[in-house]
C-alpha distance (Angstrom), angle and dihedral (degrees) to the residues before:
residue distance angle dihedral
M1 . . .
K2 3.78 . .
I3 3.80 117.2 .
N4 3.81 134.7 -164.2
L5 3.76 104.6 -112.4
E6 3.77 119.3 -127.9
E7 3.80 131.2 -157.6
P8 2.99 131.3 -38.6
F9 3.84 90.1 24.2
R10 3.82 95.5 47.5
K11 3.81 93.1 72.1
D12 3.84 95.7 51.7
Y13 3.81 104.1 32.5
V14 3.80 134.5 51.6
A15 3.80 99.6 -162.2
G16 3.78 139.4 21.9
Y17 3.77 130.5 -170.3
I18 3.82 130.1 -169.9
V19 3.80 115.7 -140.6
V20 3.79 132.8 171.9
N21 3.83 116.4 -127.2
N22 3.81 127.2 -147.6
E23 3.83 90.9 -87.3
N24 3.83 88.9 58.4
R25 3.83 91.0 -110.5
R26 3.77 122.2 136.7
M27 3.76 119.3 -118.2
V28 3.81 130.8 -173.7
F29 3.81 117.7 -135.4
L30 3.78 111.3 -157.9
K31 3.82 129.0 -163.5
D32 3.81 125.3 -165.3
N33 3.84 131.2 -159.9
N34 3.80 92.0 -84.9
N35 3.84 91.6 54.5
T36 3.82 88.8 -109.9
R37 3.79 110.1 150.1
S38 3.76 131.1 -150.5
T39 3.79 135.4 173.6
T40 3.78 134.4 -141.0
S41 3.75 133.5 169.6
Y42 3.75 117.4 -95.3
A43 3.79 90.1 -123.4
R44 3.81 91.0 54.9
Y45 3.82 89.8 46.9
L46 3.83 91.0 52.5
M47 3.83 93.9 48.9
S48 3.80 90.7 48.4
V49 3.81 90.3 51.6
K50 3.83 91.4 47.1
L51 3.82 92.6 50.9
N52 3.84 92.0 37.2
R53 3.84 90.8 -131.7
Y54 3.79 139.5 83.2
L55 3.76 113.4 -94.7
L56 3.79 118.3 -116.0
K57 3.79 119.9 -111.4
E58 3.82 88.7 -111.8
E59 3.80 91.7 56.2
Q60 3.79 117.2 86.8
V61 3.75 126.8 -170.4
D62 3.79 111.8 -127.9
H63 3.80 128.2 -163.0
I64 3.82 104.3 -132.2
D65 3.83 94.1 -151.8
G66 3.80 93.2 45.4
D67 3.83 93.2 -117.6
K68 3.80 105.8 125.6
T69 3.80 91.0 -163.0
N70 3.82 94.3 56.3
D71 3.84 100.2 91.3
I72 3.77 100.4 165.9
I73 3.79 108.7 136.2
E74 3.84 94.1 -121.4
N75 3.82 88.1 60.4
L76 3.83 94.4 54.7
Q77 3.77 129.7 85.9
I78 3.79 134.9 168.3
L79 3.81 116.7 -116.7
S80 3.79 133.8 173.6
V81 3.78 117.4 -111.9
A82 3.84 90.5 -103.4
E83 3.80 92.4 49.7
N84 3.79 92.4 48.3
N85 3.79 92.2 48.3
R86 3.79 90.9 49.6
K87 3.80 91.5 49.4
S88 3.81 93.8 49.1
K89 3.81 91.2 46.3
I90 3.80 88.9 56.1
E91 3.83 93.4 44.4
T92 3.79 94.1 50.0
N93 3.79 93.4 39.4
S94 3.80 89.6 -130.5
T95 3.75 95.0 155.3
L96 3.78 124.9 146.1
K97 3.78 116.1 -57.4
M98 3.79 108.6 -138.9
V99 3.80 134.3 -171.7
E100 3.79 128.1 -152.5
M101 3.80 110.7 -152.2
C102 3.78 143.1 173.7
C103 3.79 115.6 -123.8
P104 3.84 108.7 -120.2
M105 3.84 90.7 -144.6
C106 3.81 108.0 43.0
K107 3.82 97.9 14.4
N108 3.83 91.7 -130.0
L109 3.80 117.6 147.9
F110 3.83 115.7 -120.0
T111 3.77 138.8 169.7
K112 3.82 127.2 -137.4
K113 3.78 138.5 167.3
H114 3.81 109.1 -89.3
S115 3.83 89.6 -123.9
N116 3.80 90.2 59.1
T117 3.77 95.0 57.1
H118 3.83 137.4 76.9
L119 3.85 86.3 -101.1
A120 3.83 90.5 74.7
K121 3.83 120.8 78.6
K122 3.80 109.1 -79.9
G123 3.83 90.1 0.2
K124 3.78 121.8 156.0
F125 3.77 124.6 -117.4
T126 3.80 109.5 -81.8
T127 3.79 130.5 -127.0
C128 3.80 132.2 153.9
S129 3.80 94.7 -102.9
K130 3.82 143.6 6.4
E131 3.80 90.3 -106.1
C132 3.79 91.6 56.3
L133 3.80 91.1 45.8
H134 3.83 92.9 52.6
S135 3.81 91.5 46.8
F136 3.79 91.3 47.4
L137 3.84 95.5 47.9
K138 3.84 90.9 50.0
K139 3.80 88.4 65.9
G140 3.85 89.2 70.8
Y141 3.78 101.9 -132.3
S142 3.82 118.4 -177.7
V143 3.80 121.6 -114.9
D144 3.82 90.8 -105.4
D145 3.83 90.0 51.4
L146 3.81 90.4 51.3
K147 3.82 91.1 52.2
I148 3.80 92.4 52.1
I149 3.83 92.8 45.4
G150 3.80 91.2 45.9
N151 3.83 93.3 51.8
N152 3.84 90.8 47.5
Q153 3.79 94.1 51.4
I154 3.88 94.6 60.9
I155 3.80 111.3 105.1
R156 3.81 99.0 172.8
I157 3.81 142.8 -23.5
F158 3.80 117.1 -139.3
R159 3.81 145.5 154.8
L160 3.77 127.9 -113.0
């Protein structure tokens, strides 16, 4: 659908079209005098029009209610990249995954990030310290033994 461009886009572009992408989000296709095309999100277009300036690369348009298809101006705010990442981390509950384990050598309980344990892809066998790890590896366990021991040392998996 063709739209009448508003400032600041009117001075740099001759035509604008709103299309809906496969995620059901609106995008604005822009065409300049040289037939060069560019694309921006409809939310970013609306905020630029509201502020009467182009947004900086560091500025991101955030949907306050989390619905990326709700492009009413009252639902939009400008956030820095760090602020937007923090907000989406909270919304998706993608906090740190942690594991509480029992050391197979000294039997002490310890906690580590899941990604720093043998449970993660290509992770190394996990003990409470380097000393325990060296002592443990000297015993010459097989790979199958290490899997069994590793599974038995897990106390709980949780998120911070």
